[in-house]
C-alpha positions as CSV (number, residue, x, y, z in Angstrom):
1,M,21.6,59.9,-47.8
2,D,25.5,59.6,-48.0
3,L,26.1,56.4,-45.9
4,L,29.8,57.5,-46.0
5,E,29.1,60.2,-43.4
6,F,28.5,57.0,-40.8
7,A,31.7,55.6,-42.0
8,V,33.4,54.9,-38.1
9,D,36.3,56.1,-36.8
10,F,37.9,52.9,-34.1
11,S,40.0,54.9,-32.5
12,V,37.0,57.5,-30.7
13,L,34.7,54.3,-31.1
14,F,37.1,52.9,-28.3
15,D,37.7,56.3,-26.5
16,V,34.0,56.7,-26.6
17,L,33.2,53.1,-25.2
18,V,36.2,53.1,-22.7
19,L,34.5,56.5,-20.8
20,I,31.4,54.9,-20.7
21,V,32.7,51.7,-19.4
22,V,34.6,53.6,-16.9
23,L,31.3,56.3,-16.1
24,S,29.6,52.8,-15.8
25,L,32.2,51.6,-13.3
26,L,32.1,55.0,-11.1
27,V,28.0,55.4,-11.3
28,E,27.9,51.5,-10.0
29,R,30.2,51.7,-6.8
30,A,29.2,55.2,-5.8
31,L,25.3,54.0,-6.0
32,S,26.8,50.9,-4.2
33,V,26.7,53.0,-0.4
34,I,23.7,53.6,-0.5
35,F,21.6,50.7,-2.5
36,E,24.2,48.3,-0.1
37,S,23.1,51.2,3.2
38,S,20.5,49.0,6.0
39,F,18.8,52.1,5.5
40,F,18.1,52.3,1.9
41,I,17.3,48.2,1.8
42,A,15.4,48.6,5.1
43,W,13.0,51.3,2.7
44,Y,13.4,49.0,-0.2
45,D,12.7,45.4,1.0
46,P,10.7,46.0,4.3
47,E,10.2,42.4,4.2
48,F,13.2,41.3,4.9
49,S,14.2,44.6,7.0
50,Q,11.4,42.9,9.5
51,E,12.9,39.7,9.3
52,D,16.6,40.9,9.8
53,Q,15.5,43.1,12.7
54,R,14.5,39.9,13.8
55,N,16.7,37.7,14.2
56,K,19.8,40.0,15.2
57,G,20.5,38.8,18.5
58,D,17.9,37.1,19.0
59,S,17.9,33.1,18.2
60,T,14.7,32.2,19.4
61,P,11.9,31.9,16.5
62,P,9.7,34.7,17.3
63,D,6.4,34.4,18.2
64,D,3.1,34.8,16.0
65,S,1.0,33.8,18.3
66,V,1.1,37.1,20.6
67,T,2.6,39.6,16.8
68,P,-0.6,39.4,14.4
69,P,0.7,38.2,10.7
70,S,0.3,41.5,8.7
71,K,0.2,41.8,5.3
72,P,3.9,41.6,4.0
73,K,5.7,45.2,2.0
74,K,6.4,44.5,-0.9
75,K,9.6,45.3,-2.9
76,K,9.8,48.8,-4.7
77,K,10.6,47.0,-7.9
78,G,12.6,49.7,-10.0
79,A,14.1,52.3,-7.8
80,K,17.8,51.2,-8.4
81,E,17.4,51.5,-11.7
82,I,15.6,55.5,-12.0
83,V,18.0,56.7,-9.5
84,A,20.3,55.1,-11.7
85,I,19.5,56.6,-14.9
86,I,19.0,60.3,-12.6
87,V,22.0,60.2,-11.7
88,S,23.1,59.3,-15.1
89,I,22.3,61.7,-17.2
90,I,22.9,64.5,-14.6
91,L,26.3,63.4,-14.6
92,V,27.1,63.2,-18.6
93,W,25.0,66.7,-19.0
94,N,27.5,67.5,-16.2
95,I,30.0,66.7,-18.5
96,D,29.2,67.6,-21.4
97,F,29.8,63.8,-23.1
98,D,27.1,63.5,-25.8
99,A,28.3,60.1,-27.3
100,I,26.4,59.7,-29.6
101,A,27.3,63.7,-31.2
102,V,30.8,62.8,-30.3
103,L,30.3,58.9,-32.5
104,M,28.5,60.7,-35.4
105,K,30.5,63.7,-35.5
106,D,27.8,66.2,-35.8
107,E,27.2,68.7,-32.7
108,S,23.9,70.2,-34.2
109,L,22.3,67.4,-32.5
110,S,20.6,68.1,-29.8
111,P,22.4,68.0,-26.9
112,E,19.6,67.4,-24.3
113,L,19.0,64.2,-26.5
114,G,22.4,62.8,-26.8
115,Y,22.7,63.1,-22.8
116,F,19.4,61.0,-22.1
117,I,20.3,58.8,-23.9
118,T,24.3,58.6,-23.1
119,G,22.7,59.0,-19.7
120,L,20.9,55.6,-20.3
121,I,24.0,53.5,-21.4
122,I,25.8,54.0,-18.9
123,A,22.8,53.6,-16.4
124,G,22.0,50.2,-18.3
125,G,26.4,49.8,-18.0
126,S,25.5,50.2,-14.1
127,K,23.3,48.2,-13.8
128,G,25.5,45.0,-16.1
129,S,28.6,46.4,-13.5
130,I,26.5,45.9,-10.5
131,K,25.1,42.3,-11.2
132,L,29.7,41.4,-12.3
133,F,30.3,42.9,-9.0
134,N,26.5,40.9,-7.1
135,D,26.8,37.8,-8.6
136,V,30.2,37.5,-10.8
137,L,32.5,37.9,-7.7
138,D,30.0,38.2,-4.6
139,F,30.9,41.4,-3.9
140,R,28.2,42.8,-1.2
141,S,27.6,44.4,1.9
142,D,26.9,42.4,4.6
143,V,23.3,43.8,5.0
144,E,23.1,42.6,1.5
145,R,24.4,39.2,1.6
146,R,22.1,38.8,4.3
147,R,19.4,39.9,2.2
148,K,20.4,37.6,-0.7
149,E,20.1,35.0,1.1
150,F,16.8,35.7,3.1
151,N,15.2,35.7,0.3
152,T,16.9,32.6,-1.8
153,Q,15.1,31.6,1.3
154,T,11.4,32.4,1.7
155,H,11.1,32.5,-2.2
């Protein structure tokens, strides 16, 4: 094995990294329309959704003596990540972007594996940009903001 085969072309590396960051941001912003919708949040976090519906327009506390307490429904953890992975893999497959083959300068590698790994990288970057937008820059929908406040109050 000749280590010179793996010499890094930094201009290509920079182009690949920029494209990965841009695609991650695009995937994140596209999925935020879904992930921050009332419909998705009601499915993803049913406990918040029930509380949010009780609090919309009714400032009186719920009468727990009338309604028997129900077993709290759990969040569907991992759902957002799976959606981001699937969307990212479909995206790189459709635009024919295999970061591994580009960096290794080897078209003989399995493109399916390259698309899969590139899609995972973009989905991971998407999760990072979600944290950036939501936690650092505080960009979120009103429903997502209420859900976060609800979760910090109840946990």
